[in-house]
C-alpha positions in Angstrom: 3.5 -11.6 -9.6 0.1 -11.3 -7.2 -3.0 -10.0 -8.2 -2.9 -6.6 -6.4 -1.7 -3.3 -8.1 1.7 -3.0 -9.5 4.3 -1.2 -7.8 4.4 2.2 -8.1 6.8 5.0 -9.6 7.6 7.0 -7.2 7.6 6.1 -3.2 4.9 8.4 -1.7 6.2 11.3 0.5 4.1 10.2 3.5 6.0 6.4 3.4 8.6 7.8 6.6 8.8 4.0 8.4 8.7 0.4 7.7 5.5 0.0 9.3 4.2 2.9 6.2 5.4 -0.6 3.7 3.8 -2.9 5.8 0.0 -1.1 6.2 1.0 -0.2 2.0 1.8 -3.3 0.3 -1.5 -4.8 1.4 -2.7 -3.0 -1.6 0.2 -4.4 -3.4 -0.4 -8.4 -2.3 -3.3 -9.9 -3.1 -5.2 -11.9 -0.4 -4.0 -15.0 -0.6 0.0 -13.6 -1.4 -0.9 -10.9 1.8 -1.3 -14.1 4.5 1.7 -15.7 2.9 4.0 -13.6 3.8 2.8 -11.7 6.6 1.3 -15.4 8.5 3.7 -17.3 11.5 2.4 -20.1 12.7 -0.4 -21.5 14.9 -1.9 -18.9 17.1 1.0 -16.6 15.8 2.1 -16.0 19.6 5.7 -15.6 18.2 5.2 -13.4 15.5 3.6 -10.9 17.6 6.2 -11.2 20.3 9.1 -10.7 17.9 8.2 -6.8 17.7 7.0 -6.3 21.2 10.3 -8.0 22.9 12.3 -5.0 21.7 9.4 -2.2 23.5 10.2 -3.9 26.3 13.6 -3.3 26.2 14.9 0.7 26.7 17.4 2.2 26.0 19.6 5.3 28.3 20.7 8.8 26.1 24.1 10.1 26.3 24.8 13.4 26.1 27.8 16.1 25.3 29.7 13.2 23.6 32.6 13.8 20.6 30.4 11.7 17.6 33.6 13.1 14.9 34.4 10.2 13.3 31.5 8.0 13.2 31.3 5.2 12.2 29.2 2.2 10.9 31.7 -0.2 9.4 32.3 -3.7 10.7 34.2 -6.4 9.0 32.2 -10.5 9.4 34.7 -13.6 7.6 36.8 -11.0 5.9 34.1 -9.0 4.0 33.6 -5.2 4.6 30.3 -4.1 5.4 28.7 -0.5 5.6 26.8 -1.0 8.4 25.1 -4.5 10.2 22.1 -4.7 8.1 21.8 -7.2 6.1 18.6 -8.9 4.0 17.0 -12.3 5.0 16.4 -15.0 2.9 13.4 -15.3 1.8 11.5 -17.7 -0.7 9.7 -17.1 -3.8 10.4 -13.3 -4.0 8.6 -13.7 -8.0 5.1 -13.7 -5.9 5.5 -10.1 -4.8 7.4 -8.2 -7.7 7.9 -10.0 -11.4 12.1 -9.3 -11.3 11.5 -11.3 -8.1 15.0 -11.3 -6.3 16.5 -9.5 -8.9 15.0 -6.4 -7.8 15.5 -7.1 -4.2 18.9 -7.8 -5.4 19.1 -4.2 -7.4 18.3 -2.0 -4.0 20.4 -4.2 -2.1 23.2 -3.4 -4.3 22.5 0.3 -4.6 22.9 0.8 -0.7 26.2 -2.1 0.0 24.2 -4.5 2.0 24.6 -7.8 2.4 22.0 -10.3 1.0 21.1 -13.6 2.2 19.6 -15.7 -1.2 17.4 -18.6 -0.3 17.9 -21.9 -1.4 13.7 -21.0 -3.0 14.4 -18.5 -4.6 12.3 -18.0 -7.8 15.4 -16.8 -9.9 18.6 -19.2 -10.3 21.4 -18.4 -7.6 24.0 -17.9 -10.7 21.5 -15.3 -12.2 21.8 -13.4 -8.5 25.8 -13.3 -8.6 26.3 -12.3 -11.8 24.3 -9.3 -11.4 25.3 -8.7 -7.5 27.6 -5.7 -6.5 27.5 -6.1 -2.7 27.9 -10.1 -0.7 26.2 -12.7 -1.4 25.3 -15.4 1.0 23.8 -18.6 0.1 20.9 -19.7 2.7 21.0 -23.6 2.2 18.4 -26.5 3.3 20.0 -29.7 3.1 17.8 -31.6 0.8 16.7 -35.5 1.3 19.4 -35.9 -2.1 22.6 -35.6 -0.1 24.2 -35.5 -3.8 22.0 -33.0 -4.8 22.5 -30.5 -2.2 26.8 -31.2 -2.3 26.0 -30.0 -5.8 23.9 -27.1 -4.3 27.0 -26.2 -2.7 29.6 -26.6 -5.2 27.3 -23.9 -7.5 26.8 -21.3 -4.8 31.2 -21.5 -4.4 31.5 -21.3 -8.2 29.2 -18.5 -8.2 31.3 -16.3 -5.8 28.9 -17.4 -2.8 30.8 -15.9 0.6 29.6 -18.1 2.7 26.4 -20.4 3.6 23.5 -19.8 5.7 21.8 -23.5 6.9 18.8 -22.9 7.7 18.1 -25.7 10.6 15.3 -25.0 12.2 12.7 -26.8 10.1 12.4 -30.2 9.5 9.1 -29.6 9.1 7.4 -26.8 8.3 4.9 -25.2 11.1 1.1 -24.9 11.5 0.3 -22.2 9.2 -3.7 -21.6 9.6 -3.5 -17.9 8.6 -2.2 -19.0 5.4 -4.5 -22.0 4.8 -7.4 -20.2 5.6 -6.6 -18.1 2.6 -6.5 -20.7 0.2 -2.7 -20.0 -0.8 -0.6 -22.2 -2.7 2.5 -21.1 -5.1 0.9 -19.9 -8.6 2.7 -22.6 -11.8 4.4 -20.1 -12.9 6.8 -19.6 -9.9 9.3 -22.1 -9.8 11.9 -23.4 -6.8 14.5 -23.3 -9.7 17.1 -24.4 -8.0 16.2 -27.2 -6.8 14.9 -28.1 -10.3 16.0 -31.9 -11.2 16.1 -32.8 -7.7 14.4 -36.2 -6.8 11.9 -36.0 -4.8 10.6 -38.5 -1.8 8.1 -40.7 -2.3 4.7 -39.5 -1.0 3.6 -39.8 2.7 -0.1 -40.3 2.8 -1.0 -40.6 6.2 -3.9 -43.0 7.2 -6.3 -41.9 9.9 -5.6 -43.4 13.1 -1.8 -43.8 12.2 1.0 -41.6 12.8 0.9 -38.2 10.6 4.6 -37.4 10.5 6.9 -40.1 12.8 7.7 -42.6 10.4 7.4 -40.7 7.5 10.3 -40.5 4.8 10.8 -36.6 5.9 11.9 -37.3 8.9 13.6 -40.2 8.1 15.7 -37.6 5.6 16.0 -34.8 8.5 19.2 -33.5 9.0 21.2 -34.3 11.5 23.8 -33.0 13.5 26.3 -35.2 11.4 25.3 -33.5 8.7 26.9 -30.2 9.6 30.2 -32.5 10.0 29.4 -33.0 6.5 28.9 -30.5 4.8 32.0 -28.8 7.0 34.1 -31.3 5.2 32.6 -30.4 2.1 33.3 -26.5 2.1 35.6 -23.8 2.8 33.1 -21.3 3.5 32.3 -19.5 6.3 29.2 -21.8 7.4 26.0 -19.8 10.0 23.6 -22.3 11.5 19.8 -19.8 11.2 17.7 -21.1 13.8 19.8 -21.0 16.8 17.6 -20.1 20.3 19.0 -22.4 23.1 22.3 -21.8 24.5 23.3 -25.7 24.9 22.5 -26.1 20.5 24.8 -22.6 20.2 28.0 -25.0 22.2 26.9 -27.5 20.0 27.5 -26.5 16.2 30.3 -24.5 17.7 32.0 -28.1 18.6 30.5 -29.2 14.9 32.9 -26.5 13.1 30.0 -23.6 11.9 31.7 -20.5 12.0 29.3 -18.0 13.0 25.2 -18.2 14.6 22.1 -16.7 13.5 20.0 -16.6 16.6 16.0 -16.9 14.9 13.0 -17.8 15.2 12.8 -18.3 11.2 10.0 -15.4 11.8 7.7 -16.9 13.9 6.6 -19.5 11.0 7.5 -22.2 12.0 7.0 -23.7 15.8 4.5 -21.5 17.6 5.2 -20.0 21.7 9.4 -20.2 21.5 10.3 -16.9 22.5 11.1 -13.9 21.2 14.5 -13.8 19.5 16.4 -10.7 20.8 15.0 -12.7 24.1 17.0 -15.2 23.5 20.5 -14.0 22.0 21.4 -12.7 25.1 22.1 -16.1 26.7 23.5 -17.6 22.9 25.9 -15.0 23.1 27.2 -15.8 26.4 27.4 -19.7 25.2 29.4 -18.4 22.7 31.3 -16.4 24.7 33.1 -14.5 21.7 34.4 -17.2 19.7 31.7 -17.0 16.5 29.7 -13.5 15.3 26.3 -14.0 16.0 23.8 -12.5 14.2 20.2 -12.1 15.1 16.6 -11.6 12.6 13.2 -11.4 14.0 10.4 -8.5 14.9 13.3 -5.4 14.1 11.4 -2.4 12.3 13.3 0.4 13.9 17.1 1.0 14.2 16.3 1.4 18.3 15.6 -2.5 17.3 19.2 -2.7 15.7 21.3 -1.0 18.8 19.2 -3.2 21.1 20.5 -6.6 19.2 23.8 -4.7 19.1 24.0 -4.3 22.6 22.7 -7.2 23.8 25.9 -9.2 21.5 24.8 -9.4 18.1 27.5 -7.9 15.3 24.7 -8.0 12.9 21.2 -7.5 12.0 18.8 -9.5 9.3 15.3 -8.2 8.2 13.2 -10.0 6.2 9.3 -9.2 6.1 10.2 -5.4 5.3 12.3 -5.5 2.4 9.3 -8.3 0.5 6.7 -5.5 1.8 8.8 -2.5 0.3 9.5 -4.6 -2.9 5.8 -4.6 -3.6 5.4 -1.5 -2.7 7.9 0.4 -4.7 9.9 -2.6 -6.4 13.9 -2.2 -6.1 13.2 1.7 -5.1 11.4 0.6 -1.6 14.0 -1.7 -0.7 16.9 0.3 -1.0 14.6 2.8 0.8 14.1 0.6 3.8 17.2 -0.2 4.0 18.3 4.0 3.7 16.1 4.3 6.7 17.6 1.1 9.2 20.8 3.1 8.5 19.3 6.7 9.2 17.7 5.8 12.4 20.4 3.6 13.7 22.7 6.3 13.7 20.5 8.6 14.6 20.2 6.2 17.5 24.0 6.3 18.1 24.5 9.6 18.3 21.8 9.5 21.0 23.5 7.3 23.1 26.8 8.2 22.8 28.4 5.3 20.3 31.0 6.9 18.0 31.2 2.9 16.4 29.6 0.0 16.4 32.5 -1.0 19.0 30.9 1.5 21.5 26.9 -0.6 21.9 27.1 -2.1 24.9 25.0 -3.4 27.8 25.1 0.4 29.3 23.5 1.8 26.5 20.1 -0.2 27.8 18.4 1.5 30.8 19.3 -0.1 34.1 22.7 -0.9 32.8 25.0 -0.3 35.4 
């Protein structure tokens, strides 16, 4: 936990939008944890643009449509979801709430929302699965120790996770200047429990005048396309690649057996200057051409943002920082409230643009589309 205020027992009546949680959470997170959660890479250009890009997209309202029998239900990989909003994987959730991922899961289960559990969770993946009453997917980083990675996959399968989400856009960490300036360090009592017992890489200390990265043991062990082939042969679970922005990479992912794509720039936390996820989405959707589901994350704060993402070809969206902010403010109730707000706003946006079901949402809901 942080040195901020404890979670509230009741959500204040004036917390009515996701941004209200963002502001209120400052009081419930210490300065360092706040910087960790809300910071991005370098100058945070991409972090800001993830939100600004949605504001640039306009919707066209439609009138006098018959909305009876409307629904937001969808199916992904044979799994039923009541609405196309999932909780993105976020590491070390005990930084913001004493129960960490278990508190998040309680909120997600109450709302029937899918949850992606991070490899770097602060609660064991099995403990999370035992408490779940909603679909769980496991987010995977391929570790330098491939045998340990294989064991991690087998653990996820045995625990009942229904898909693997392979994060592929962070072979090295981003330049987290805001985080560095705050002096953030993971407290000793918060552990990456799923990686306990894994052999570490030999230490690499760059000498003055030498390459700080190239030739390091970290890059020598970084995953490649061949590791996706290896993972595909290891499991029968659906594999989604998270961190795809380039349409050529999307096509190559299909060639290597990916079952889904998540268009993402890691919340603007890895490479600053890449496009907003929503701006990259249409080209990836065209490249995939319906072969596998495409999801998107990054910058979603309103139900209208979700509608825009679906109109541009996403089957579902992931949200990250907003539910973590709500977790800090209100615990499981905050997480459930964020999901309720987004679902309500999405349904309102669907009604006002004449879309009775998700199948009715396409580019025609965008202003200026033919």
